[in-house]
C-alpha positions in Angstrom: -77.6 -63.3 17.7 -77.2 -64.1 21.2 -75.3 -62.5 23.8 -73.0 -65.2 24.1 -72.3 -65.0 20.4 -71.4 -61.3 20.7 -69.4 -61.7 23.9 -66.1 -61.8 22.0 -66.6 -58.2 20.8 -64.0 -55.9 21.8 -64.8 -52.4 23.6 -64.9 -50.0 20.7 -66.4 -46.4 21.4 -65.9 -45.6 17.5 -68.2 -48.1 15.9 -69.8 -51.5 15.9 -69.4 -54.9 14.6 -71.3 -55.6 11.7 -74.1 -57.6 13.3 -74.8 -54.8 15.7 -74.5 -52.1 13.0 -76.9 -53.8 11.1 -79.5 -54.1 13.8 -78.7 -50.4 14.9 -79.5 -49.4 11.1 -82.9 -51.1 11.3 -83.6 -49.5 14.4 -82.6 -46.1 13.1 -85.2 -46.6 10.2 -88.3 -46.5 12.4 -90.7 -43.8 11.9 -94.1 -42.5 12.7 -97.3 -44.4 12.7 -95.7 -47.6 13.1 -93.3 -47.5 10.3 -90.6 -50.1 10.6 -91.5 -51.2 14.1 -91.8 -54.9 13.5 -88.3 -55.2 12.0 -87.2 -52.7 14.8 -88.4 -55.2 17.4 -86.3 -58.0 16.2 -83.2 -55.6 15.8 -83.7 -54.2 19.2 -83.3 -57.8 20.6 -79.9 -58.2 18.8 -79.0 -54.7 20.3 -80.3 -55.6 23.8 -78.1 -58.8 23.7 -74.9 -57.0 23.1 -72.1 -57.1 25.6 -71.4 -54.0 27.9 -68.3 -53.4 25.8 -70.4 -52.3 23.1 -72.2 -49.7 25.0 -70.1 -46.8 23.3 -70.7 -47.9 20.1 -74.6 -48.2 20.8 -74.5 -44.8 22.1 -72.7 -43.5 18.9 -75.6 -45.2 16.7 -77.8 -42.4 18.4 -75.9 -39.9 16.3 -78.4 -38.3 13.7 -81.2 -40.8 14.7 -84.8 -39.5 14.9 -86.8 -39.2 18.1 -88.4 -42.5 17.6 -85.1 -44.3 16.8 -83.6 -42.6 19.9 -86.0 -44.1 22.2 -85.4 -47.5 20.8 -81.7 -47.1 21.1 -81.9 -45.7 24.7 -84.0 -48.7 25.7 -81.3 -51.0 24.4 -78.7 -49.4 26.0 -80.4 -49.4 29.4 -81.1 -53.3 29.0 -77.3 -53.9 28.2 -76.0 -51.9 31.0 -78.8 -53.4 33.5 -77.9 -56.9 32.4 -74.1 -56.0 32.9 -74.5 -54.5 36.4 -76.3 -57.7 37.4 -73.3 -59.7 36.4 -70.7 -57.1 37.8 -69.8 -55.6 34.6 -69.8 -52.0 33.8 -68.9 -49.6 30.9 -65.3 -48.6 31.2 -65.2 -45.0 32.7 -62.7 -43.8 30.2 -64.9 -44.8 27.3 -68.0 -42.9 28.8 -65.6 -39.8 29.6 -64.4 -39.6 26.1 -67.8 -40.0 24.7 -69.4 -37.2 27.1 -66.4 -34.9 25.8 -67.0 -35.5 22.1 -69.5 -32.7 21.2 -69.9 -34.5 17.8 -72.1 -37.1 19.2 -75.8 -36.6 19.8 -76.7 -34.6 22.9 -79.1 -37.1 24.2 -76.6 -39.7 23.7 -74.0 -37.7 25.6 -76.3 -36.8 28.1 -76.9 -40.7 28.6 -73.2 -41.3 28.8 -72.8 -38.7 31.5 -75.6 -40.3 33.5 -74.0 -43.7 33.4 -70.7 -42.0 34.5 -72.7 -40.5 37.4 -73.9 -43.8 38.4 -70.5 -45.6 38.3 -68.4 -42.5 39.6 -70.1 -39.6 40.9 -66.9 -37.8 41.9 -65.5 -38.2 38.4 -68.7 -37.0 36.7 -68.9 -34.0 39.3 -65.6 -32.8 38.2 -66.6 -32.7 34.7 -69.7 -30.9 35.3 -68.4 -27.3 35.3 -66.9 -27.6 31.6 -70.5 -28.0 30.3 -71.3 -24.5 31.2 -71.1 -23.3 27.6 -71.8 -27.0 26.0 -73.3 -26.7 22.6 -76.1 -29.2 24.0 -78.6 -27.9 26.2 -79.0 -31.2 27.7 -75.5 -31.0 28.9 -75.6 -27.4 30.2 -78.5 -27.4 32.4 -76.9 -28.9 35.4 -73.6 -27.1 35.0 -76.0 -23.8 35.0 -77.7 -25.1 38.2 -74.5 -25.7 40.1 -73.2 -22.2 39.3 -76.6 -20.7 40.4 -76.2 -22.7 43.6 -72.8 -21.1 44.1 -74.2 -17.9 43.4 -77.0 -18.1 46.0 -74.4 -19.3 48.6 -72.2 -16.1 48.0 -75.6 -14.0 48.2 -76.2 -15.6 51.6 -72.8 -14.9 52.8 -73.2 -11.2 51.9 -70.9 -11.4 48.7 -73.4 -9.6 46.6 -71.0 -8.8 44.0 -69.7 -12.2 43.6 -73.1 -13.4 43.6 -74.3 -11.0 40.9 -71.2 -12.0 38.8 -72.1 -15.7 39.1 -75.7 -15.4 38.5 -74.9 -13.3 35.2 -72.4 -16.0 34.1 -75.2 -18.8 34.7 -77.9 -16.5 33.0 -75.8 -16.1 30.0 -75.2 -19.7 29.6 -78.8 -20.9 30.5 -81.0 -22.0 27.3 -84.2 -23.1 28.9 -86.9 -20.7 29.7 -87.6 -22.0 33.5 -83.8 -21.4 34.1 -83.6 -18.3 32.7 -86.6 -16.8 34.4 -85.4 -18.1 37.8 -82.0 -16.6 37.1 -83.6 -13.2 35.9 -85.6 -13.1 39.2 -82.6 -13.9 41.5 -80.6 -11.0 39.8 -83.7 -8.5 39.9 -84.1 -9.6 43.5 -80.4 -8.3 44.3 -81.6 -4.9 42.6 -79.8 -5.8 39.3 -81.5 -4.7 36.1 -81.8 -7.6 33.7 -82.4 -7.4 29.9 -82.8 -10.5 28.5 -83.0 -9.2 24.8 -79.5 -7.8 25.4 -78.1 -11.0 27.2 -78.9 -13.3 24.4 -78.8 -10.8 21.5 -82.0 -11.5 19.8 -82.6 -9.7 16.4 -85.4 -7.5 17.2 -86.0 -5.2 14.1 -87.4 -6.7 11.2 -89.5 -6.0 8.1 -92.6 -8.2 7.9 -94.9 -9.0 5.2 -97.9 -11.4 4.8 -100.2 -13.1 4.6 -99.6 -15.4 1.8 -101.4 -18.6 1.3 -100.7 -21.8 3.2 -103.9 -23.9 2.5 -103.6 -27.6 3.1 -99.9 -26.8 3.9 -98.9 -25.9 0.4 -97.5 -22.7 1.3 -94.4 -24.2 2.7 -93.3 -25.5 -0.6 -94.7 -22.7 -2.6 -92.1 -20.0 -3.7 -94.0 -16.4 -2.8 -92.3 -13.1 -4.1 -90.0 -12.6 -1.2 -88.1 -15.8 -2.0 -87.5 -14.4 -5.4 -86.4 -11.0 -4.2 -86.8 -8.7 -1.6 -88.1 -5.1 -2.7 -89.2 -3.3 0.4 -91.2 -1.0 -1.8 -93.2 -3.6 -3.6 -96.7 -4.5 -3.3 -97.8 -8.2 -3.9 -100.9 -10.2 -4.1 -101.2 -12.1 -0.7 -104.0 -14.3 0.7 -107.0 -12.3 -0.4 -105.5 -9.0 0.2 -102.6 -6.9 -1.4 -99.8 -6.9 1.1 -96.7 -4.7 1.8 -93.7 -5.0 4.0 -93.9 -3.1 7.2 -91.4 -2.3 10.2 -91.9 -4.6 13.2 -89.7 -4.5 16.4 -90.2 -7.0 19.0 -90.1 -5.9 22.6 -90.4 -9.6 23.8 -87.9 -10.6 26.4 -87.3 -13.7 24.5 -87.1 -12.1 21.1 -90.3 -13.5 19.8 -91.4 -12.1 16.3 -95.1 -12.7 16.5 -96.7 -12.4 13.2 -100.2 -12.2 14.8 -99.5 -8.8 16.2 -98.7 -7.0 12.7 -100.8 -9.2 10.5 -103.6 -10.4 12.9 -104.3 -14.1 14.0 -104.7 -16.1 11.1 -104.7 -19.7 9.9 -103.3 -21.5 6.9 -101.1 -18.6 6.2 -97.6 -17.8 5.5 -95.5 -14.6 6.7 -91.9 -13.5 5.9 -89.5 -11.7 8.2 -86.4 -9.8 6.6 -83.7 -8.0 8.3 -80.1 -6.5 7.6 -77.3 -7.9 9.8 -74.0 -6.0 9.7 -70.5 -7.4 10.6 -67.0 -5.6 10.6 -65.3 -8.8 9.6 -66.1 -12.2 7.8 -66.4 -15.1 10.3 -68.0 -18.2 10.9 -71.4 -17.8 12.5 -74.5 -19.6 13.4 -78.4 -18.9 12.9 -80.0 -20.1 16.2 -83.8 -20.4 15.7 -86.7 -21.3 18.0 -89.9 -21.9 16.2 -93.1 -24.1 16.4 -94.4 -23.5 12.9 -93.1 -24.4 9.5 -90.0 -22.5 8.7 -87.4 -21.6 6.4 -84.2 -19.5 6.5 -82.1 -17.7 3.9 -79.0 -15.9 4.6 -77.7 -13.5 1.7 -80.2 -15.1 -0.6 -78.7 -18.7 -0.1 -81.2 -21.1 1.5 -79.9 -22.6 4.8 -82.5 -25.1 6.0 -86.2 -25.4 6.8 -88.4 -27.8 8.7 -92.4 -28.5 7.5 -93.8 -29.2 11.0 -96.3 -27.4 13.3 -96.5 -26.9 16.9 -93.9 -29.0 18.5 -92.4 -27.6 21.5 -90.1 -24.6 20.8 -86.9 -23.7 22.9 -84.2 -21.1 22.5 -81.4 -22.3 20.0 -83.6 -25.0 18.9 -82.1 -25.2 15.4 -78.6 -24.1 14.7 -77.7 -23.2 11.1 -73.8 -22.6 10.6 -73.1 -20.0 7.9 -70.5 -17.5 7.0 -70.9 -13.9 7.9 -69.7 -11.5 5.0 -67.9 -8.2 6.1 -70.5 -5.5 5.9 -74.1 -6.2 5.0 -75.9 -9.3 5.3 -79.5 -10.4 4.8 -81.6 -12.8 6.8 -85.1 -13.9 5.5 -87.4 -16.1 7.6 -90.3 -17.9 6.4 -92.9 -18.8 8.9 -96.1 -20.9 8.1 -99.2 -21.4 10.1 -101.3 -24.4 9.8 -105.0 -25.3 9.7 -105.3 -26.3 13.4 -107.7 -24.1 15.6 -107.1 -25.2 18.9 -105.9 -22.4 21.3 -102.4 -24.0 21.8 -102.0 -23.6 18.0 -102.3 -19.7 17.8 -98.7 -19.1 18.0 -97.2 -17.7 14.8 -93.8 -16.9 15.7 -90.1 -17.5 16.0 -87.0 -16.1 17.8 -83.5 -15.7 16.0 -80.1 -14.7 17.1 -76.6 -14.9 15.6 -74.1 -16.5 17.4 -70.6 -18.1 17.3 -70.3 -21.8 17.6 -70.4 -21.7 21.4 -73.7 -19.8 21.5 -72.1 -16.4 22.3 -74.2 -13.6 20.8 -72.7 -11.7 17.6 -74.6 -8.4 17.3 -75.1 -6.4 14.4 -72.6 -3.5 14.2 -75.3 -1.2 13.0 
């Protein structure tokens, strides 16, 4: 379908007309190793020929898309925007602003909408920036944190140390990317302020760990070892070539990393478990926020929440967010962490970090 044939499509931030929706669905079906790419190439041409008014709908098509599809869809949006700019057409600012403000959309789509807004109206975008300080998407937070850090630095230069410290601490509490966290911690320490990142982010640091169990050929991820059936801290089980028992483990890492290589020694093709109690004075909605570059699964109070069977992707704070309901009193958290067969130095990590937060990422700490 040509751009001319689609030119009558009205502006619609909530969806796409059927021709574009079908093409977007085809693009969203792409996968690794070239899966679906031939069909996606044809569908991409349809999307790239869409009118500028369809951009919000194209951005919405990124919701729930995999990384491969996100790249295709982003490229289509860029093409539509560039073609529109050449003929003096731009995306309605109100549509972009509404899209950016809707946290239900994919963070990368919202980030792209924000960049389009910045390009069309930098002042309007700048006004919005401060509200992203506690945005659920790290893609939106970073610039807001950087702005607040800049203001803190200006206060420090003016001699307002107390104001600078307060602003640096707000920025640190909102930061989620390691380089920004490190920089802000250094700024505070440079002002003579102690920084306890474990306390700032509320990492769960005290665990019971057990392993190794087998993960030869990656089979351990889907295997149900004894800790998945019940947790008996006094029990001894058959592990991978050894008898295994639960043991105490407390991480002192600033980023809360639970490193199975320490209590269990560096191993490959193995599975480990970490278990802990988490106490709450009230029942309330909460999130498990996990960072992990190994295969993992998480259970809360014996209920499976989610898992990913993939290895050695880049890990980051709050990489995965798993909503659940905290019970009043005692709760239990079980984490399964699998290590694969790769032997390169960069595949040695066998670890995760975890904290419990509210929906905005504010730490919820165990009451005991």
